[in-house]
N, C-alpha and C positions, 0 to 999 in steps of 0.2 A: 504493499499498498503505499503512496506517496505520502510525504511528509511535509503537509498541507501549508501549517503554517510555517515552516522553514524555510519554503518556496517562496511565501508572498513576501516573508521577513529579507530573503535572499533578489526579489524583485526591487527591495525598498531600497538596499543599497546601493543597488544598480543607476533605478532611478535616481536617486540623492546625489550619486557620482558623476552622473551623466549631463543629470538634467539642473542641477545646482537649484535647484524650485526655493520657494519662500519656504521656513517654518513655520506658518500659522501665526505668528509673532504679528504685533500692530506695528513692529519695526520693521518688515520683509522680510529680515535677512536669518538667513537659515544657519544652521550649529554646522563645521566641520565634520565633514563624515571621515573619521579614521581608518584605518587601515582591518578594522574589524569590528564587528557589527555588537560586539558586547563591551564598547568600551563607557559608556551612557555618563559622558559628561568628564571624561579625561581626555587628553590627547596620547596620541600613542605612546608609550609607555613613559609616561610622564603621568605622575602622581595629580589629584584634583589639588587645585589652594584651598586652606581652611582658612583663608585672611579674612574676616568681617566683611572687610568691605567691596570684594566682590562680588558678590551676591546683593548687596546695596539696591532700592531702587534710585535713580537720580534722577529720570525726565519724567514727563506725565505718557501714560501707556495704557492702552485700552484693552483687556486679554476677556478672554473667554470662558466657559465654564462648562465642558458636556455633563449633562448629571442623565439618570433614569427616573428621578422622583417624579411619581404620577401626578394628576389634576389636585388629587386629596393634598398634595402637601405646596400645594402652589404657596401658599400665602406666607408659608413659614422659609421657601427659599425666599420670598419677594423680602419679606423682612430679613434675613441674614445679610444679604447680598447690600439690601440697600443699606442698613447698619454699618456694612464694611468699607460701602463706597462715600460715607458718609463720616468715617474714621480719622482719613486722610487724604489727602489734597491729589495724589499722583498717581494710584491705580481706579481704574476704572472696569469693572466688570462685571461682563452682560453674561446671564447665563443661560443656558440652550439646555430644552429638553431634547435630547436624540430616541429616546425610545425606552425599551426591555434593555439589559445589561447584555444579552446579544446583537440588539440592535449599535448598542454604543460598540463593541467589537467590532464587525465588522465594519463599521463608519472608522474608526479608532485603525484598523489594521491599512484598511481601502486607503487614508490619511498619510500614513505611515509608507506604505509602498507610494506612493504618488508622488511626498515627498512636499506638497501642500495642503492647506485646510486644514492643521493639526488641532487643534483647542489646546489653550496656556497649559489648561487643567482638565484635568476627566476623571470621574468615576471607574471603577472596573469589581466586574465581580470577582470576589477573591480565589476562585479557582487559576484564572487567568497570569497570575501573577507567574507561573514560573516561567509560563509563553512567553512573557513580553522578556523579562530577565533572560530567559536565554535569547531573544532574540533581539536585544537590545532596541526595545524598541520604548523602553524606562529610562530615565535617567537615574543614579546610583543616589541618591540624597544625603550618604552616608557623609560628606565633605560641606553641606550645608549644616546638618544638626550638629559638625562639630564646631563649625565656625557660628553658628548662631547662639548656641551652647543650648537647643532643642532639650527638650525632657521626654525623649521619648520612654525611657523605660518605665513613665507612668501609664504604659497601657497593661502592663502587664504580658508575662512572657506569652503566652498563646497567641494574642495579638499580634507581638512583633517578629513571633516567625512566620505568623501566617503572611505578612507583607514584606518579607525577604527573599532574597533569590540568593543562594552561596552565599549567603554573608552577609550579601547589602542590601542595604536597607530602601530598597529600590521605590515604595509606597510608605503610604502610612494607615493605619486603621481609620475607618471612618464613619459610620452607617453598619452599626453589628448586628446580628442579629445572631438569632441559633433554632435550632429543634425545637415545637413543643406539641404538644395535644392541648385544643384548646378544647374544652369542654361544657354541655350545657349545666351548669353546677345547682339549676332548680330543678330539670329533671332526674338529675342523678340522685338526688339526696330523697325526691319522692319516689323513684326506685328503689333507693336502699343501694345503689351503684358504689364501689371504691374505685377509683382511678388504680390501674394496674402498673406495678414499681418493676417485675421481671416479666421477659420472656415468659415466662412459664406459668405466670397468671392470666395471659393473653386468651386462654384458650376458653378459660371460666368466663372472665370478661366479655368478651366476644358473645356467648351462650345468654349471657343474663340481661347484657345492656341491647339485644337484638327485640325489634318485636315484629312480629308477623301475622300477621291477617289471617284470616281461617283457610283462605287456599292454598298458604305460603306462600303468598308476595311479601317482601319485605315491604314495612312501614316506615322502622324505626332501624336507622343501619346503627352499630355499635359504634363504626368509627369509618373513614374516609384515608383511605392511601394514594397518596397523590404519585400517578405514574408520568407527570412530564417534565420531572428531576428526579434524579436519584439520589440527589441532597437527604429526603426526604425517607428513602428506607434503609440508606446506606449505615447507619450505624446500627441496624437492625444483627448486622453481617460485623459488622468490625466488633461491637461488643461478645463476640460470641469466637471470637477469634479469626474469621477468614480476615486472609490479606488481600487485600483488594487488586492490589500490584507484589508481587511478591521481593524476597529482597532482592533476586538477582535484574530486578528492573525490567526485565522483557515478559513475563509470565504473568499469569492472574491465577490467582487459586479459586474464581468462582464457580468454577465445576469441581470443587471439594465434596464429599458429603455431607460435612457440615451447612455448605452453602445451598448444595443444593433441597437439604432438608427444610432451611428457609424456605427459601422459592416454594416450595413444594405446600408449606403450613399458608404464607399468601395466598394461595388459588385456592388449597382447601376453604379460608375463609372467604373468598370472594365467590368460590364454588356455590356455599351453605349461605350466602345471604346473608351473613355478618357484615361485608364490606362489600364496597366494590374498587375494584379500580380505576383510576378515573384517564387514563392512556395518554397520550400526547399533543391533544388535538389543543385548536387555539383559547378552547374554547372551556379548558378542564375544569381550571382555578374558580372563575366565573359560577360556571356548576356546583362544584363542589361549594363555595361557600354559600350558595342558595340553600342547598342543603341543608347544612348548618343552620342557616339565619331562622330559617321556614321551620324547622324542628325536625326535617327527615333523617336527621343524624347526630347521636347525643357529643357525638365530638367527629372533630377531625385533627388530622397532623398536617402544620402548616406552620409559617415564620413567624416568630417574635414580632418581628415587624409590623404585623399585619394586626396589635391587639386594639390599637384606636378603633381601626375600619371595625370589627367584630363586637367593640360594646357602643359602636354609634348607631348599630344596625340590627342591632340584636334585644327583642325584648325580654331579655332574663340577663340572668347573672352570670357572666363569662369567667368562668375558668382554665389555669393552667395547668398542667401536670407535666413533669420531666419525663423525656422519652424510656419507655419500659428498658431496663438492660438486662443484661446477662453475667458475665464474666467481670464482667465490668460495665459502666451506667455512663461512659463517655458522650461526648455529643458534640457537634463541630461549628466550629467560625462561618457564618455565612453571611450575607450584606456585601459590602464594598469597599475599597480602599478607595485611597485617592493618590493619581500618579501625577508627574510630571514628560510628556513626550520626551526624549531625548532629543529629536530633530529640530525643536526651537533652538532659534538667538536666546544667548544668554541674557539680555533683557529680559525678554520673556520670561524663560525662567526664575528670573529673578523675584519677578512680580507675581508671578504661580505661587513661588513660596512662599512669598508671605501672607498670600490670601490662604494657601494650604494651612499656615501656621494657625490664622484666625479661624478656618473648618474646625477644625481640631481640639483648639482651646476648651479650657475645662468651661467657662462659663456659656458660648455656643454648643459645646456637648450638652450639657443640661436642657439648652433650647431643644436640639435636637432631640434630646429624649423625650421634651412632656408636649413637641407638638409632633412627634410621629409616636411609631410602636417599638422604635429602636433601642440599644441598651444605652446605658451611659454606658461609656467606655473607658473612662478616666479612673484607677483607683482611687486616686485623692478625690475626685469626687463624690463616690459613696461614704465617704466617708464627713462631709459637710451638711450642714442643715439644710441645703438643697435638695442635698441625694436622700433625706429622710424622710423630706414634704415628699419627695417623688413618690417614695414608696409608699405612703399613705392615703397617695391618690391614685395607685395603680397597687393596692398592696397581691395584688395576682401575680408581680414580680419578684415577690420572693421565692418562689421554688429554682426561677434565674438565679439571683444574689445566692442562693442558698449554696449551687453548686456549681458556681463561676469560675470555677477551678478546671473543673472535670470538661471545659469548653474549649476542644483541641484546632490548633492547624488543621483547614484541608491539605487531603493529600495534591503533594505538587510533582507535577511531571509532566513534561514537553506533551505526551501523548494523551493526558488528563480526557481531554475534550472529546477527542476522537473514543476513547473508551468508555465515555457517560454516553456519548450518541446511542452505540450498538448496546448499551448494557439496559439503557430507558426500552430501547425499539425491540427490544429481543423480550423484554420482559411483558410490555405491551401487549408483541405478539402471544406470548403463552398463556398467558393467565386471559385475555381476553378472547383468540381464538379458540385456545386450548390446544392440546398436545403432550408428548410426552415432556416430565421436566429435565430428568438426564440430558435426553439427547438434545432437549433445548438449550440447555445450559454448556451443552460438552460442545457445541455448534458456536456458541456465542464467544466464551471459551477461546478456541481456535482464532478466532476474526479477529477478537482484542489480544491476543499473542502474536498475531502478523498485524497489528500496532506498534506494537511496544516495541517489535524485534526490529521493528525500521524505522525507530526516530533515530 
């Protein structure tokens, strides 16, 4: 299989070297592209400067920020951007909604390949960090951090690791979420349902929390499992010891006995009408949300970032429960990081760095947390009066605060996105269309091994 990302980034280097296009900043100047794709802000063979003066903004500049925050977050985005623009005289930020994380990825890779049209700063879904780092798409922020004394350690080990590539801080944690089970607390209390905390408890939960009509059709699902993103069922495998990418980095364990048993169990739940697999259609997420909001499902597995959305739309109390664990009960970071494209000129990068620090600052971090469903990301924030007030307003987040140390970085591998596409499509075909689980997982593993072995 071809390495799509690598080829695109190789084309990017050729385009930049031959055409000398603008880097997308307001100065209209592109950064000099060195001999390797992964220099990210360093001249060939020369360490980047840590002199604070080299990262100052000295002239007026207008920069663009690409984001993936949907319409419900518009007021918060506008407030934060306006507050920043009014806080100083040199930098004017223009926020641009690009679409979903995958839309941002496509636009960013295309702009990098063309060498023009790049934003000064952009969000990126956490799984893209490794690909961007390997391809040299993102600026290494390490010298910026050292030069300005930025306290990156306040994010915590898991969030720092999730935004690094090979030890370089190529991004900063921004809007961070994790997986969660949203549940109808009123319905659960009325039915006497206790939310499951382990994989072994899931069978009982599925049976007791499902309501069926006399003809056997399901009226209320126990839960709904998203199939459009493997992130939502990934930890069921990881917490039972399955290595999605083996230590050799070129094979998967997804057709092992344990992995096959997990897939078979989820298929069984769907076949029995306890849950359903959403598939990968564009309306899968909205359909799932509507089923929960209308009371057709006691719970759903989703992202914590949608807490406010659910609370606003549900006429019952919304609870949050940590996903059932097994040998471990770890979960993974979701949401997005902030990065600076490496091809921009230095003036644009400096302005972007100033805005990035503002977006990730303690005060603004709480504004994001209060105005969205995303988590406070700074450890120091949780210890403040504002942090305690936040928890009083959103007590369901206690389930997350109690498990902060169990939120781990996403798997980082250049072939990860190709792997996950195969995984989620194969699971959808198996569960929705039927078939032998072992055969389906063997076929899937063979395709994944081809991808990993070709990186």
